[in-house]
N, C-alpha and C positions, 0 to 999 in steps of 0.2 A: 401912535399905535404901539402897543407893547407886545413882546414876544411871549408866548405861553411858556410855562415852567417846564414842560416836558422837552423843549428844545434846548435848554440851558444845561441839561444833564450830560450830553455828549461832550461838551466843552469841559466840563468838570472832570470827566474821565480822561481827558487827554493831558492832565497835568504832568504825569510821568511818562509821556510819550516819547520824548527824546532819549531818556535813560533806557526805556524798554526797547526802542529801536536799535540803539547802540548795542545793548546787551545781546539781543537776538541776532545781531549781525556778525556775531563771532561765537566760538565755542566757550562761552564764559563759564558755565558749570564745570566743563571738563578742565579747564585751566585752573580753576580754583581747587578742584579735587587733586590734581597733579601736585600743585604747589603745597597743599595742605599735607599730602603724602610725604613729600620731601622734607617739610618742616617737622612733621612728626618723627621722622627718622633721625633728624638732627637732634631733636630733644632727647630721644632714647640713647643717643651715643653720649650724651653729657649727663645722663641719669647716674647717680652713685649706687648703681645696682651691682656692678661687677659680674654681670652675666657672662659676657664675652670679653676677652682681652685682645685687642688689635695691636700688633707690633710691626713696624716696617711698612712695606708697600701696601699691605692690606689695610693698615691704619689709615693711609692716605685715601685709599678707595672708599673707605667707610665714611669719610667726610665729603669726597668728590661726588659720589653717587647722589646723595640727597641734595647737595648744592645744584647740581645740574638739573635734578628734578624740579627744584624751585624756579630755576631760570626757564625751563621748558614750559612750566605752568604759566609764568608771566608772558612768555612769547606767544603762547597759544592765544592769550587774550589780546596782545598787542598786534600781532600779525597773523590773522586767520588764514591768509593765503597759503601759508606753509604748514597748515595744520597736519597734513599727513605725515610730513618728516617728524615734527615734534610729537605726534602721537606714537610713532614707531619708536622713536628714542625714549619716550616715557614708558612704553610697554617693555622694551628691552631692559632699561634701567631698573624698572620695578621688579623684574625677575631677577636681575643680578644682585638686588639689594637683599634678597634671601641669604645670600652667601657672605655679603660684605658688611651689612648694617644691622647687626643684632636681629638676625631672622626677619629682615624687612621692617624694622621698627616694631618687633613683636607682632608681626603679621598685619597690624593696623595700617601702618604707612604703605606697605606693599599693595595692600588691597585698594587703598585710596588711589595710588598711583596707577595700578592696572585698570580700575573702573574709569578713572579720568582719561586715560590713554584710549580706552575703548570708546568712550563717549566722544572724544575728539576725533577719532578715525571714522566714526560713524556720522559725525555732524556734517550737514550740507547747509549752504546758505539759503535763506528764505527767498522764495521766488515771488515776483510781483503778483499782486492779486489780478485775477482775470477780469477783463472788462465785463460790464453788465450784460452786453450783447452775447458773450460766450456763456455766461452763467445761465441765461435763460434759454439756451439751446439754438438760438438763431446764429447764423454764421456772421462773423464780424465783416465789415466792408474791407475790401482789399486796398492796400496802400501801395502806391507805386514804389518800385525797388530803387534804392539809391546807388547801388553798385552797378557798374556797366556789365559785369559778369553774370549778374543774375536778372538783368532786364530782358523782357520778352522781345523777340525779333519784331521788327516792324511789320504790320499787317498781318500778324499772326495772332489768332485768338486762342486763348487757353480755355479749354472747356471747364465748366464748373464740376467739382468732384461729386460723384454719386455717393450714396450712402455706403456702398461696398468699398469705395476708395478711401473713405474717411476711417474705416475700421470699425 
């Protein structure tokens, strides 16, 4: 018995599934934008344009801010659990770069860092797909609670929620 051709198509679509799941499980685009913003600021610092001259401590900040932005971009991708902290650091350093790194890498690097930081701050992890019973509108069967704190009392029946209780 052979399988019809229309059943082979979903398997072919799943070829990039692991990469897609990994990428969607973290603020990937935000991390890339923050890292690109920091890299662009570093490139403009080394450009032979002579637009701004940094001497002393401000010269150190001109290199430190973009380097930290590149690190924040990599850490956003590597550790999505701390995304709020890295997003806030990226937003603050993106604004500070206006003063320290040739007007924020001539505005391009600063905008990349700010957009990436905002995306990272707004990113939330994907939730699991709802079971088919919930999608069709029927209530899903109740599962027994695992925790002793949430288990119902013995011989006490919990009433089924009405439509008004469900919201």
